[in-house]
C-alpha positions as CSV (number, residue, x, y, z in Angstrom):
1,M,82.9,62.2,89.6
2,P,84.9,65.3,88.8
3,K,85.3,68.0,91.4
4,T,82.8,70.8,91.0
5,K,84.4,74.0,89.8
6,W,84.1,76.9,92.3
7,A,81.3,79.5,91.5
8,A,80.0,82.6,93.3
9,Q,77.0,80.6,94.5
10,Q,79.4,78.8,96.8
11,I,80.3,82.0,98.8
12,A,79.5,81.3,102.5
13,P,77.0,83.7,104.2
14,Q,78.6,87.1,104.7
15,D,76.0,88.4,107.1
16,G,77.4,90.9,109.6
17,R,80.5,91.6,107.4
18,T,81.4,95.0,105.8
19,A,83.2,95.1,102.5
20,V,84.7,98.2,100.7
21,V,85.0,97.7,97.0
22,T,86.8,100.4,94.9
23,G,85.6,101.0,91.4
24,A,82.4,99.2,92.1
25,N,80.1,101.1,89.7
26,S,80.9,98.9,86.7
27,G,82.7,95.8,85.4
28,L,84.4,93.5,87.8
29,G,83.9,95.8,90.8
30,L,80.1,95.8,90.2
31,V,80.0,92.0,90.0
32,T,82.1,91.7,93.1
33,A,79.9,94.1,95.0
34,R,76.7,92.4,93.8
35,E,77.9,88.9,94.8
36,L,79.1,90.0,98.3
37,A,75.8,91.8,98.9
38,R,73.9,88.8,97.7
39,A,75.7,86.7,100.3
40,G,74.7,89.1,103.0
41,A,77.6,91.6,103.4
42,R,77.1,95.3,103.8
43,V,79.0,96.6,100.7
44,V,80.3,100.1,100.4
45,L,80.8,101.1,96.7
46,A,83.8,103.5,96.8
47,V,83.6,105.3,93.5
48,R,84.8,108.6,91.9
49,D,81.3,109.4,90.4
50,T,78.7,109.0,93.0
51,A,75.8,109.4,90.5
52,K,77.1,106.3,88.6
53,G,77.7,104.6,92.0
54,E,74.1,105.2,93.0
55,Q,72.9,103.9,89.7
56,A,75.0,100.8,90.1
57,A,73.8,100.3,93.7
58,S,70.2,100.4,92.5
59,T,70.9,97.2,90.6
60,I,72.2,95.3,93.7
61,A,69.9,93.4,95.9
62,G,71.2,93.9,99.4
63,D,72.7,96.3,101.9
64,T,74.8,98.9,100.0
65,E,76.2,102.4,100.5
66,V,77.9,104.7,98.0
67,R,80.8,106.9,99.1
68,R,83.0,109.1,96.9
69,L,86.6,108.1,96.4
70,D,89.0,109.4,93.8
71,L,92.1,107.2,93.8
72,A,93.9,109.8,91.7
73,D,93.6,112.4,94.4
74,L,95.4,111.9,97.8
75,A,93.1,114.5,99.4
76,S,90.0,112.5,98.4
77,I,91.6,109.3,99.8
78,A,92.3,111.1,103.1
79,E,88.8,112.4,103.2
80,F,87.4,108.9,102.6
81,A,89.5,107.3,105.3
82,D,89.1,110.1,107.8
83,G,85.3,109.8,107.4
84,W,85.4,106.0,108.2
85,S,84.3,104.6,111.5
86,G,83.9,101.0,112.5
87,D,85.4,97.8,111.2
88,I,86.1,96.8,107.6
89,D,86.1,93.0,107.2
90,L,87.2,93.1,103.6
91,L,88.9,95.8,101.5
92,V,88.9,95.1,97.8
93,N,91.4,97.2,95.8
94,N,89.7,96.7,92.5
95,A,89.6,100.0,90.6
96,G,92.1,100.6,87.8
97,I,92.8,102.0,84.5
98,M,94.6,100.4,81.6
99,A,97.0,101.6,78.9
100,V,95.7,105.2,78.9
101,P,97.5,108.1,77.2
102,F,99.9,110.0,79.4
103,G,98.2,111.9,82.2
104,Q,98.8,112.9,85.8
105,T,96.9,112.6,89.0
106,T,95.9,115.6,91.0
107,D,99.2,115.2,92.9
108,G,101.4,115.0,89.7
109,F,101.9,111.2,89.5
110,E,101.7,109.4,86.2
111,L,98.1,108.3,86.0
112,Q,98.4,104.5,85.9
113,I,100.9,104.0,88.7
114,G,99.1,106.8,90.6
115,T,95.7,105.2,90.4
116,N,96.4,101.5,90.2
117,H,99.1,101.4,92.9
118,L,99.8,104.6,94.8
119,G,96.1,105.4,95.3
120,H,95.4,101.9,96.7
121,F,98.7,102.0,98.7
122,A,97.6,105.2,100.4
123,L,94.0,104.0,100.9
124,T,95.0,100.7,102.4
125,N,97.5,102.2,104.8
126,R,94.9,104.8,105.9
127,L,92.2,102.2,106.4
128,L,94.3,99.3,107.7
129,P,93.6,100.0,111.4
130,H,89.9,99.3,110.6
131,V,90.5,96.1,108.6
132,T,89.8,92.9,110.5
133,D,90.1,90.1,107.9
134,R,91.8,90.7,104.6
135,V,92.9,93.1,101.8
136,V,92.4,91.8,98.2
137,T,94.3,93.7,95.5
138,M,93.6,93.2,91.8
139,S,96.6,92.6,89.5
140,S,96.8,91.2,86.0
141,I,98.5,88.7,83.7
142,M,100.3,91.7,82.4
143,H,102.4,91.9,85.6
144,R,104.7,89.4,83.8
145,L,105.8,92.1,81.4
146,G,106.3,94.7,84.1
147,Q,109.5,96.2,85.4
148,I,109.8,98.4,88.5
149,D,112.0,101.4,88.4
150,P,112.0,102.7,92.0
151,E,114.0,105.8,91.0
152,D,111.5,106.8,88.3
153,L,108.2,105.2,89.4
154,T,106.1,108.0,88.1
155,W,107.7,108.3,84.6
156,V,109.4,111.6,85.1
157,R,112.7,110.7,83.3
158,R,111.6,107.8,81.1
159,P,109.7,108.4,77.8
160,Y,106.1,107.3,78.6
161,Q,104.9,104.1,77.1
162,R,101.3,103.2,78.0
163,W,101.6,99.4,78.1
164,P,104.9,99.2,80.0
165,A,103.4,101.7,82.4
166,Y,100.3,99.5,82.9
167,A,102.5,96.4,83.3
168,Q,104.6,98.2,85.9
169,S,101.5,99.2,87.9
170,K,100.2,95.6,87.9
171,L,103.6,94.2,89.1
172,A,103.5,96.9,91.8
173,N,100.1,95.5,92.9
174,L,101.8,92.1,93.6
175,L,104.9,93.5,95.2
176,F,102.6,95.7,97.4
177,T,100.7,92.6,98.5
178,L,104.0,90.7,99.2
179,E,105.4,93.5,101.5
180,L,102.0,94.1,103.1
181,Q,101.7,90.5,104.1
182,R,105.3,90.5,105.4
183,R,104.5,93.5,107.6
184,L,101.2,92.1,108.8
185,T,102.9,88.8,109.8
186,A,105.8,90.6,111.6
187,N,103.2,92.7,113.5
188,G,101.4,89.6,114.7
189,S,98.2,90.6,112.7
190,A,95.7,88.0,111.6
191,V,94.8,90.2,108.6
192,R,95.7,88.6,105.3
193,A,96.9,90.4,102.1
194,V,96.1,88.5,99.0
195,A,96.0,89.3,95.2
196,A,93.9,88.1,92.3
197,H,93.7,88.6,88.6
198,P,90.7,88.2,86.3
199,G,92.4,86.6,83.2
200,Y,91.1,88.2,80.0
201,S,87.7,89.5,80.9
202,A,85.3,91.7,79.0
203,T,85.2,95.0,80.8
204,N,85.1,98.7,79.8
205,L,88.8,99.3,80.5
206,H,89.6,99.4,76.7
207,S,87.2,102.3,76.2
208,H,89.6,104.7,78.0
209,S,92.7,103.8,76.0
210,G,92.5,106.9,73.9
211,S,93.4,104.9,70.8
212,R,90.6,104.1,68.2
213,L,92.7,101.2,66.8
214,G,93.6,99.8,70.2
215,G,90.1,100.1,71.5
216,A,88.8,98.4,68.4
217,V,91.2,95.5,68.7
218,M,90.4,95.1,72.4
219,S,86.6,95.2,71.6
220,I,87.0,92.4,69.1
221,G,89.1,90.5,71.7
222,N,86.3,91.0,74.2
223,V,83.9,89.3,71.9
224,L,86.1,86.5,70.6
225,L,88.4,85.6,73.5
226,A,87.3,87.2,76.8
227,Q,85.2,85.7,79.5
228,S,82.3,87.6,81.0
229,S,82.7,90.1,83.9
230,E,80.8,87.5,86.0
231,R,83.4,84.9,85.3
232,G,86.3,87.4,85.5
233,A,85.2,88.5,89.0
234,L,85.4,84.9,90.4
235,P,89.2,85.0,91.3
236,C,88.6,88.2,93.3
237,L,85.6,86.7,95.1
238,F,87.5,83.5,95.8
239,A,90.4,85.4,97.2
240,A,87.9,87.5,99.3
241,T,85.9,84.7,100.8
242,Q,87.8,81.4,100.8
243,D,90.4,80.2,103.3
244,V,93.4,81.1,101.2
245,P,96.9,81.7,102.6
246,G,98.2,85.3,103.1
247,G,100.3,86.5,100.2
248,C,98.7,84.1,97.7
249,F,97.7,85.0,94.1
250,V,94.4,83.7,92.6
251,G,93.6,83.5,88.9
252,P,91.7,81.4,86.3
253,D,92.7,77.8,85.9
254,G,92.6,77.6,82.1
255,P,95.5,77.6,79.7
256,G,97.6,80.7,80.1
257,E,95.3,81.8,83.0
258,V,93.2,83.6,80.4
259,R,89.9,82.2,81.5
260,G,88.4,79.5,83.7
261,H,87.6,78.9,87.3
262,P,89.5,80.4,90.2
263,T,92.6,78.6,91.7
264,L,95.9,79.6,93.3
265,V,98.4,80.5,90.5
266,G,102.0,81.4,90.2
267,R,103.6,84.7,89.4
268,A,106.7,86.1,87.6
269,A,109.9,85.9,89.6
270,P,110.2,89.7,90.0
271,A,106.8,89.7,91.8
272,S,108.3,87.5,94.5
273,D,111.4,89.7,95.1
274,P,111.3,90.8,98.8
275,A,114.0,93.4,98.3
276,M,112.1,95.0,95.4
277,A,108.9,94.8,97.4
278,A,110.6,96.7,100.3
279,A,112.1,99.3,97.9
280,L,108.7,99.9,96.3
281,W,107.1,100.3,99.7
282,D,109.7,102.8,100.7
283,V,109.3,104.9,97.6
284,S,105.5,104.7,97.8
285,E,105.7,106.1,101.3
286,R,107.9,108.9,100.3
287,T,105.8,109.7,97.2
288,T,102.4,109.6,98.9
289,G,103.4,110.8,102.4
290,V,101.3,107.9,103.8
291,C,103.2,105.5,106.1
292,W,102.7,102.1,107.7
293,P,100.1,102.6,110.4
294,L,100.5,99.6,112.7
């Protein structure tokens, strides 16, 4: 008899555990929050728009709380972290933007690297003293096309290109996880840093691309090729709740990792470069002013 593919219904009871999920008001984040709450966790929806967060929380059966967090604003991140008390069993760095026109965060960082990487970098380091189990950071298949330029991480000198900027931010997510796990291990911490990607999943990311043609193409792809948000959230949920090794990467098991059930997957060689991971960490500390807390 073939082995049963893993599904969200197999999540072990999460009673007594607290999870923080960024970007939990829609898409993959909402599914992740819903399934963790269904399994018994107390889930904090960390969202930029609390009205949308409250609306999302009203659709979740379980213990939820909505708190404001704008990952494109270091002051908002500091306020969120400073207002936290108690343990966090699970921090899910899920929120992200994809292939948007050039823009800048409140602090002047290019919007994609600022939100997808630097925001989560600052949040994780500020919350890390509270984390007891693991940090899950969402990356993408697109990390394979990414290149990190530590000397121009925020696209000051280079002509901005939306897709290379997105790919860079997703490669940064994996390098961040690599260096975070190295530091945790060196510190003797039992906390695990892991990463996941959803394959090609139908979410609302395409609606913010600023391109009618690009949005239309991605909408068609969502219908013809993509898996549902419920299936796309499975790698994150697997990484968050199963006994996986620190530093691992979880994605779909289908051809090209586009769709399927969660499994441990490989990554592009640059995503396993410890020297680049250390360099990225250093520049991220200098850029955000947030340093390793342990």
